[in-house]
C-alpha positions in Angstrom: -21.5 64.6 30.1 -18.3 64.4 31.4 -16.9 63.0 34.9 -15.0 66.1 36.7 -11.1 66.0 36.7 -9.8 65.8 39.9 -6.4 67.7 39.7 -3.3 65.6 40.9 -4.8 62.0 40.2 -2.4 60.8 37.6 0.3 61.0 40.8 -2.2 59.7 43.3 -2.6 56.1 40.7 0.6 55.9 40.7 1.4 56.1 44.0 -1.6 54.2 45.4 0.1 50.9 42.4 3.3 51.8 44.3 1.3 51.5 47.8 0.5 47.8 46.6 3.5 47.1 46.4 5.5 48.2 49.5 1.7 46.3 51.4 3.0 42.9 49.8 6.5 43.1 51.0 6.9 44.9 53.8 7.0 42.1 56.3 11.0 41.0 55.3 9.5 38.3 54.2 11.7 36.4 51.3 9.5 36.9 48.1 7.2 34.1 46.8 8.7 32.4 44.2 6.2 31.8 41.0 7.3 28.3 41.0 6.7 27.9 44.8 2.9 28.9 43.3 1.8 27.0 40.9 3.9 24.0 42.8 2.4 24.5 46.0 -0.3 26.3 45.7 -1.7 23.9 42.9 -5.7 24.2 43.2 -5.6 27.9 43.4 -4.2 28.1 40.3 -5.8 25.5 38.7 -9.2 27.7 40.3 -7.6 31.0 38.9 -7.2 29.2 35.3 -10.1 27.4 35.0 -12.4 31.0 35.3 -8.8 33.6 33.4 -10.2 30.9 30.4 -6.7 29.7 30.1 -4.4 26.8 30.7 -0.7 28.3 31.3 0.5 27.0 34.6 3.0 29.7 35.4 1.4 32.7 34.0 -2.0 32.0 36.3 1.3 31.9 39.0 1.9 35.1 38.2 -0.9 36.3 37.9 -1.9 35.3 41.6 1.4 36.9 42.9 0.6 40.4 40.1 -3.6 40.2 42.3 -1.3 39.5 46.5 -3.6 36.0 46.1 -6.8 38.1 45.3 -7.5 35.0 42.7 -10.9 36.7 41.2 -8.0 39.6 39.8 -5.8 37.5 39.4 -7.8 35.8 37.4 -8.8 38.8 35.1 -5.8 39.3 35.2 -5.6 36.3 33.0 -8.1 37.0 30.8 -7.2 40.1 30.3 -3.8 38.2 28.9 -5.1 35.5 27.1 -7.6 38.1 24.8 -4.0 39.5 23.5 -2.4 36.5 21.3 -3.5 35.4 18.7 -5.6 32.0 17.3 -3.6 30.1 15.3 -4.9 26.7 15.8 -7.6 24.5 16.5 -7.5 20.9 18.7 -9.1 17.8 18.1 -12.2 17.1 20.0 -11.1 14.3 22.3 -13.1 12.2 24.7 -11.6 11.8 28.1 -11.9 7.6 27.9 -8.5 8.6 26.7 -7.6 10.3 30.4 -4.7 9.6 32.7 -7.0 9.4 35.5 -4.8 10.6 39.1 -8.9 10.3 40.8 -11.5 8.7 40.4 -14.4 7.7 42.7 -18.5 7.0 41.9 -21.3 7.5 44.5 -23.0 5.8 42.7 -21.6 2.6 42.7 -19.5 0.4 45.0 -17.9 -1.4 43.0 -16.9 0.7 39.6 -15.1 -1.1 36.9 -11.6 -0.5 37.4 -12.2 0.1 40.7 -12.3 3.8 42.5 -9.5 5.7 42.9 -9.3 8.6 45.8 -6.2 10.4 44.5 -4.9 13.4 46.3 -7.6 14.5 48.5 -9.1 15.9 52.0 -12.6 14.9 51.7 -12.5 12.3 54.2 -9.3 13.5 56.8 -10.8 16.1 59.1 -10.4 20.2 58.7 -8.0 20.9 61.9 -4.9 23.1 61.4 -1.6 21.4 61.2 0.4 23.9 63.1 3.6 21.9 62.0 3.3 23.6 58.6 4.0 26.7 60.5 7.7 25.5 60.6 8.1 23.5 57.9 11.4 23.4 56.5 13.0 21.8 53.2 14.2 18.6 54.7 11.4 18.0 56.2 9.4 18.4 53.0 12.8 15.8 51.8 12.0 13.9 54.0 8.5 13.0 52.9 8.9 13.2 50.1 10.9 10.9 49.3 8.8 8.6 51.9 5.6 8.7 50.5 7.3 8.3 46.9 6.4 4.8 46.6 2.3 4.9 47.1 2.8 8.3 44.8 3.5 6.4 42.2 0.9 5.4 39.4 2.8 2.3 38.1 -0.6 0.4 39.1 -3.1 3.1 37.4 -3.8 1.6 34.2 -4.5 3.7 31.6 -7.9 4.3 30.7 -10.8 3.6 32.2 -14.6 2.3 31.8 -16.8 5.1 31.6 -19.3 4.3 35.5 -22.2 5.7 33.5 -22.0 2.8 30.3 -23.5 0.5 33.1 -27.0 2.5 33.2 -26.8 3.2 29.5 -26.5 -0.2 28.3 -29.5 -1.1 30.6 -31.9 1.0 28.7 -32.0 3.6 32.1 -30.5 7.2 31.1 -32.1 9.3 28.7 -30.4 10.1 25.8 -29.5 14.3 25.6 -31.7 14.2 22.0 -28.6 17.5 21.7 -26.3 16.6 19.0 -22.4 18.9 18.9 -20.6 19.0 15.0 -17.6 21.3 14.9 -20.5 23.7 12.8 -22.1 23.9 15.7 -19.4 24.1 18.5 -20.4 27.9 19.8 -17.0 30.4 20.4 -17.5 32.4 23.7 -15.4 34.5 23.4 -15.5 35.6 19.8 -19.3 35.7 19.7 -22.0 37.9 22.2 -24.0 34.6 23.4 -27.9 34.6 22.8 -30.9 32.9 24.4 -31.8 30.3 23.7 -27.7 29.2 24.1 -26.9 26.0 22.3 -25.2 23.4 24.3 -21.9 23.8 23.3 -22.4 27.5 24.4 -23.3 26.7 28.1 -20.7 24.1 28.5 -18.3 27.2 27.9 -20.0 29.6 29.9 -19.7 27.2 33.6 -16.1 26.3 32.4 -15.2 29.5 33.0 -17.5 30.6 35.5 -17.0 31.7 38.5 -16.9 28.5 41.1 -18.9 30.1 43.8 -21.0 31.1 41.8 -21.7 28.3 40.1 -21.8 27.1 43.5 -24.4 29.4 44.5 -26.9 28.5 42.0 -26.5 24.8 42.0 -26.6 25.1 46.3 -29.9 26.7 45.4 -32.0 24.1 43.3 -30.1 21.3 45.6 -32.2 22.4 48.5 -35.5 23.2 47.3 -36.0 26.1 45.5 -35.4 22.9 41.9 -36.0 19.6 42.2 -32.0 18.2 41.4 -31.1 15.4 44.3 -28.2 14.7 42.2 -25.8 11.6 42.9 -21.9 11.7 41.4 -21.8 8.7 39.1 -18.3 9.7 38.7 -16.4 12.6 38.9 -12.8 12.2 37.5 -9.6 14.5 37.8 -6.9 13.8 35.4 -4.9 14.5 32.0 -6.5 14.3 28.9 -4.4 14.5 25.6 -4.0 17.4 24.2 -4.3 17.2 19.8 -3.8 19.1 16.5 -3.1 18.7 13.2 -0.2 18.4 12.1 0.4 21.2 9.4 2.9 19.3 7.4 1.3 15.8 7.7 -1.9 16.1 8.4 -1.6 13.6 11.0 -3.3 14.4 13.9 -0.3 15.5 16.3 -0.1 15.1 20.6 1.6 18.3 22.0 0.7 17.9 25.3 -1.5 17.3 28.8 -4.3 19.0 29.5 -5.5 18.4 33.4 -9.4 19.1 33.9 -12.0 17.2 36.4 -15.2 15.4 34.7 -18.5 15.3 37.5 -20.8 13.4 35.9 -24.1 13.6 38.1 -26.9 11.5 38.1 -30.7 12.8 39.3 -34.2 10.2 38.3 -36.8 12.2 36.1 -40.8 10.9 36.3 -42.6 11.5 32.7 -45.7 11.3 32.3 -46.8 8.2 29.2 -43.3 6.9 29.6 -40.6 4.2 30.9 -39.5 6.0 34.0 -35.4 6.2 33.6 -32.5 8.9 34.6 -31.1 12.0 33.5 -27.7 13.0 33.1 -25.7 17.3 33.9 -22.4 16.6 33.1 -19.3 19.6 34.3 -15.9 19.8 32.8 -13.3 22.6 33.7 -9.2 23.8 33.8 -7.4 21.7 36.6 -8.4 20.1 39.8 -11.6 21.7 41.0 -14.1 19.4 42.0 -16.8 21.2 43.3 -16.9 23.7 40.0 -17.3 20.8 37.7 -19.9 19.4 39.4 -21.5 22.4 40.3 -21.5 23.0 36.8 -23.0 19.8 36.2 -26.1 19.7 38.5 -26.9 22.8 36.7 -26.9 21.0 33.4 -29.2 18.8 34.8 -31.3 21.6 36.1 -31.3 23.9 33.0 -33.0 20.8 31.4 -35.9 21.4 33.5 -39.4 21.2 30.7 -41.0 24.6 32.6 -37.9 26.4 34.6 -40.0 27.9 37.1 -36.7 27.9 39.6 -33.5 30.5 39.2 -31.7 27.9 39.0 -33.1 25.8 35.5 -33.6 29.5 33.7 -30.8 29.4 31.5 -30.1 33.3 30.7 -30.2 33.9 34.3 -27.6 31.6 35.1 -25.9 32.1 32.5 -26.2 36.0 32.6 -24.8 35.8 36.0 -22.0 33.4 36.6 -18.9 35.1 34.9 -16.4 35.9 38.0 -14.8 39.0 36.1 -18.0 40.5 34.7 -20.1 40.4 38.2 -17.0 41.8 39.9 -16.6 44.3 36.9 -19.3 45.5 36.9 -19.3 46.0 41.2 -16.2 47.6 40.8 -16.2 49.9 38.8 -19.3 51.5 41.0 -15.3 52.5 43.0 -14.6 54.8 40.1 -16.0 58.9 40.0 -20.2 58.8 39.7 -19.4 62.4 40.8 -21.9 64.0 37.6 -23.8 61.4 38.0 -25.1 62.4 41.9 -24.4 65.5 42.2 -27.4 65.3 39.7 -29.2 62.3 42.2 -29.0 65.3 44.3 -29.7 68.2 43.8 -33.3 67.4 42.4 -33.9 65.9 45.9 -32.7 68.6 47.2 -35.3 70.8 45.2 -38.1 68.4 45.4 -36.9 68.6 49.4 -37.8 72.8 48.5 -40.7 72.7 47.3 -41.6 70.2 49.5 -41.0 72.3 53.0 -42.4 75.8 50.9 -46.1 74.1 49.9 -46.3 72.4 53.7 -45.1 76.1 55.4 -47.8 77.5 52.8 -50.6 75.1 54.6 -49.0 76.1 57.6 -49.7 79.1 56.5 -52.8 79.3 55.5 
């Protein structure tokens, strides 16, 4: 069975592609540069990098421009590009204790070792349209940067911060996870399809490259009552972790750069019959600055620890099978492709059933 050939289809496709670019350029404004997108729309860039599963800010910005601002399509383009690249080494596992912090807060404790660091955020301001941005000029930008440069300096920020959850761990109030990860047990879902039950590393990988909205939907359902997680953020971090590899000549660890990540650790109460009541922790970490995604990851990580999963957000197979935005978008969009043969088959059967039904109805009426 094949699709019905459409005459002139190739020419129509080429014209449709040209029209897409025409729609972007016809307004007459100056073309957006990749540098502008990377620098000023960095949150969108970070989201595309995370969902595209490739840390490459410039390429993510280019994908956003090519996709005309559609972040899901941009993630698709970036991940497709990723599949063409050869892997030549693996980085050394790194702890976020060495993260160069730019933002760090805790909702569990007011006073935390090292202090709260708000960083760059709009969390504490009203969501009102800023009409001054309509006429923002290069001169105004330079003046603002000069005036705020003192705040932006990071000279007084310590190189490292202690982990907040260590307070609970030292008091014996935190349940320790029994699963351990070593180099032999680390999954790679980009090379091998997921199997269920999936390993801890595979689960975190799937969520780290999952679609932000999909993760939020499932986490929100759990928080609203379709589950039992009422989390408190033990610590939320945004910062840069060093990327280290083994030097090919010396065999020693070598730092090749930094990667911006967001890390979330959420704490939830766990009542265990016959045991001392303790807290449990959910963990989330993703590329770039994306706090909603990291928190949603952590909530779902904790939800999937349920001993008797009942709700969708507690079932590993359900969660991991539906959070990949690129896979779900592809499945949704494939319905736009020609389905002439299958639909005509359904139509013929329906017409035949209707014909038989009408014939039988006429016979009964005549009798």
